[in-house]
N, C-alpha and C positions, 0 to 999 in steps of 0.2 A: 621778660622784663629784667633788665640788668640790675636794678636795685634789689629785686627779690633774689636774684642769684647771689648777690653779695651778702644779703641778710641770711640766706640759707648757709652760705659758707661760714659766716660768723657763728651760727648756731652749732654747726659741726665742730668748730674750734672750741666753743664753750664746753661741749661734751668731752672732747679730747682732753682739755685742761682739767676737767673734774677728776680725771684719772691720772693726773700728773704727767700727761703727755703720752700715755700708753694708748694703743688703739681701742676703739669702742665698737659697738655693734648697732648698725642701723636696723631697726626692727619693724615697726608698723608703717612701712612705706606703702603707698598706694600705686598700683601700676597704671591707673587710669584717672579716676576721679574720686573726690572725697564725698562724704555723705552730709556733713554739717558745714555748709558754706552758704553765704547769701546767693552766690551764683556757683553753679557746678560745672565748670568748663573742663572738658577732657584734656589730658596731656596730649599735645600735638605729636605727630610722628617724630620719633627721635628723642623726645624729651625724657622718656623713661630711661633710655640708655644714658643720656647726658647726666640726669639727676643721680642715677645710681653711681656712675663713675665719679661724680663730684664728691659724694660721700666718701668713697674709697680714697680719693686724692687728699682729702682732709683728715684721714686717719681711721676710717672705718674698715674693719676686717670682714664685714658681711653686708649684703643687701638682701633684706628679708621683706616679705609682703604680708600685709593684712588687707585683703584676705585671700586665701587660696581659691576658694570657690564661693560664689554669691549664695547667701542663704535665701530661703523662700519666704521667710517672715522676719518680723522684728524691725527695729528702727534703722538697721544698717543693711537691709536686704538689697539696697541699690548702691551701697558703697563699692568702690572699685575692687575687682578681683582678677586673679590670673585666669580663672575659668568663669565665664559668666553663665547666665541662666540657660543658654543654649546647650552648654555641656560639651563643647568641642574645642579642639586645639586649632581649628581653622578660623582664628580671629586675628585681627591686627595686634591686639594687646598681648595675646599669648605668644605670637611670633616675636614681638619686641622683648618680652621677658626672656624668651629662649636665646635671643641674640645677646642680651646682656650676660646671661649665664655662660655662654661660650667665651665671651671676653674675660669674665672673671676667672674662668678655668686657666687662662693664659697668664694670669696675674698672681699665681701662687707665690712666687718669690717675694711679693710685697707684703704678705701676711706677717703681722707683727712689727713691720717697719715703722719707725717714728717719723714725724714731720720735724725737720731740723729748724725750728723757729729761733731767730735771734732778736725778735721784737715781740712785745707783749702789750696787750690792751687790758687795763684794769677795769673790770665791771664788778661792783660789789653790791649785793642785794640789800644788806642793812643800810648802806649808804643811800640807796634808792628809796627805801621806806622812810628814812629820816627826812630826806628832801621833800618827798610827797606829803608828809604830814606837817611840815613847817609852813606857816602862813608867811611867805616871803616873796616868791617869784610868781605866784598865781598859776595861770595855765602855761607859763613859759618854762616849767621845769624840763619836760621832754628829755629826760636823762638817757633812756635807751636809744631814742632817735639821734641824740647827739653822739653817743658812742658809735652808732652805725656809720655816721658820716666820717669819723676818724678812721674806723676800720676800712671802709670802702676805699679811701684814698690810698692805702697801702695794698689792698687786695687788687686794685687796678694795675699795680706795678708788678704783680707776681711775687710779692714779698710775703713769706709765711709769717703768721702771727699766732701766738697763744693768747687766749682770753682768760685772764686769771683774776682771782680775788686779791684784795690788798694784803692778805695774810700769806700769800704764796712767796716762794723764794725768788728773789730778784736777780741773783748773781748770774744765771745762765744767759742773760740778755744784754744786748748793746743799747736797745731803745725801749723805754717804758713810756706808754701813753696813758695819762690818768685824767680823763675829762671829768670835770665837776666832782672831784673827790671831796665833797662837802664834809663828810664824817670821816675822821681819822681814828682808827683803832690804836690802842696803846702800842708804842714802839714803831709804828709804821713810818712816821715822819723821820725818825732817826735812821731807819733802814733806807728810806728814799735819799736822805742826805748822804749816807755812806755810798749808795749806788752811784750818785753823781760824782762824789769826791774820788771814787775809784776809777773814773773814766767813762761812766755811762752817760747817755743822753736821756733827759727826762722832759716830757711835755705835760704841762698842766694848764688848766683853763680857769677862767672866772668861776666863782662860787666853789672854791676849793680851800680846804684847811679852815673851815668855819667853826666846826664843833668837834668835841672829843667823842669817844665811843658811848658816853652817857648822854649825848645830845646837848651838852653844855657848851656855850660859846667860849672860844678862846679870847682872852684879853690881851691887849698890847698890840693890836693890829693884825689884819688878815693878809696873807695866809698865816695861820698860827702854828704853834708847836715847833718853832724854829725854821719853818719853811720860808718865812719872810727873808731870812738871810740867804737861804739857798737860791731863791729866785731873784733876790735883789730888788724887790718891788713891795710897795704898800698899796693894798686895795682899799681905798677910802670909802667908795660908794659902789653900789651895784644897781644899775638902772634897768628895770624891766619894762620893755617897750610895748606899746599897743600894737595890735596886728597890722594897722595901717601905717605905723611908723617905720622908719629905716634910717640908718646912718651908713657910713662907708669908712673903710680903713685904706689909707694910702701908704704904699711902701716908700721908705726913706731911700734916697739915692745912695748907691754903693753899699747897700746892706749886706750882711754876712751870707745871706742865701741867694743873692743876685736876683731876687724877685722884683718885678716891676708892676706898675699899674695900681688900680684902685679896685676894691672888692666890697660888695654889699655886706652890711652887718645888720642883723635883725634880732629881735626878741630880747637879747641880753647884752648890755654894754657895761663893763666895769670901769670905773674911774680910778686909774692907778697912777702911782708915782714911781718913776725909775730912781732907785736909790744907788745901787751899784751896777744895775743892769744897763745894757745898751738898748736904745730904742730903735727897732727895726721898721715899725709902721706907726702911724698916728691916725687919730680920728679926723674926719673932715668936717663934721657938723656938730651942732648943739653946743652947750656951754663948755663941754670938754674937748672942743675942736683943738687940734694941735697937741693933745696929750697922748701918751703912749697907748698903743693898742696891741702891739706885739713886741716882746723883749727877749733878750738873751743875756744870761748871767753865767760867767765862768766860775765854777765852784770846785776847788781842787783840780783834778785832772779832767773833769767832765763839764757838761753844758746843761743848763736848765732854761727851758723855753716857756714863756708864759703868754697865753692867748687871752686877751682881756675881753674879747667879744665873740659872739656866735656868728661866724661868717659863712658865706655861701660855699657850696661844695667846690667850686673852682679854686677858691683860696686854699682849702684843705688839700686838694690834689696838687697844686703847685708847691705848697709848703712841704708836704711829705715827699714829693719827688726830689726836692732839693735836699731835704734832711736825710733821706735814705742814702744819697751819694756821700754826704758829709760824714755819716756814721758808718759808711762802708757795709751796708746791709746787703747780704747776698740775695739775688733774685733767681727764681726758677729758670728763667731764660734771660740771657744777657742782651736783651734787645727791647725796644719799646713795643708794647702790646697794642694791637688795634682796640678801639673802643668796644667793650663788650666781650673781649677775649680774656680768659683767666688762665694763669699758669700756676701749678702747684707741684711740690716736690716731696717725695718720700725717699728715705735713704735706708738701704739694707745691704749689709756685708760689703760696704765700700762702693756700692753701685747706687747711682741716682736714677730714680724713676720719675720722669717728668710727665705730668698730665696737662695737656693743652685743651681748653674747653671753650667752645664758641657759643655764647649765649645770645647771639643775634640771629636774624633770619637770613643773613647773607653768607655765602661761602667765604 
């Protein structure tokens, strides 16, 4: 499943970013099947090899297993193991683990090598807790799912990303993506403004800059803490839609990204006013038809992009494909990747190690 592959990649990038970009260790990996799932499907032939190398591609220096040998008793006696109850090396699982071990032995030069990311996705746990405890968007918060969509759009292009907290250092990056940054900790808005003013590209969405770190609402219009000026928009209202509702956003002719067409918008639509920002797309329906849905504001040397609605994945894919070129983000492979193929890069001693991973069932 390609979505699961992207989600796993994001999890690895979270772990790498927790160590400031240094390599991490993949520990309790299963070579075959887990013990606590609603369904317990075996990893298909080749999947153990692919999953192990995916971890290495995203910054792991180890591929370790739980468990080495299946126990005879206890609640995990049927959890996947390198050696099963038969007690022999003559099994498919054992052979596949050995195959991965042979490949890892050839990758010794990669040990300790960083992933040279120039883009970062901000995921902040206090921000998530604050949103989920607020009685505002109902079941439409879906913060982590939203972050996954933005991550996946860049992952599909072979663009390396760090996944960072809002308190992390922003200066190493060309692009910052901050979906639903509802809670802003002290000093973060100022650092985001400086990031853009210094030439960075910042993407923010609806339901951002709403409260401070004490969960108290900003006054004077959203996004607060000075970000209204950075993005050049005022978010007057936020419409939380019913599951059966939908709107659409239509790209404006000749917009800065050269995007065309109309895209579905569901769950959340913010009603915004472009103050100093350019309008790149507008809503098609409801009382805010014709009002901005995507804007661009130039602030200092950089660019601030505001998405007012939660749009379909096709919109995110097209948006980030255009933005990556505009921001000159490096790709692991300078070519379009087939659907379901991922490319990741680690750099050591001036050499690039490119991992090409096929998560489809086709050669």
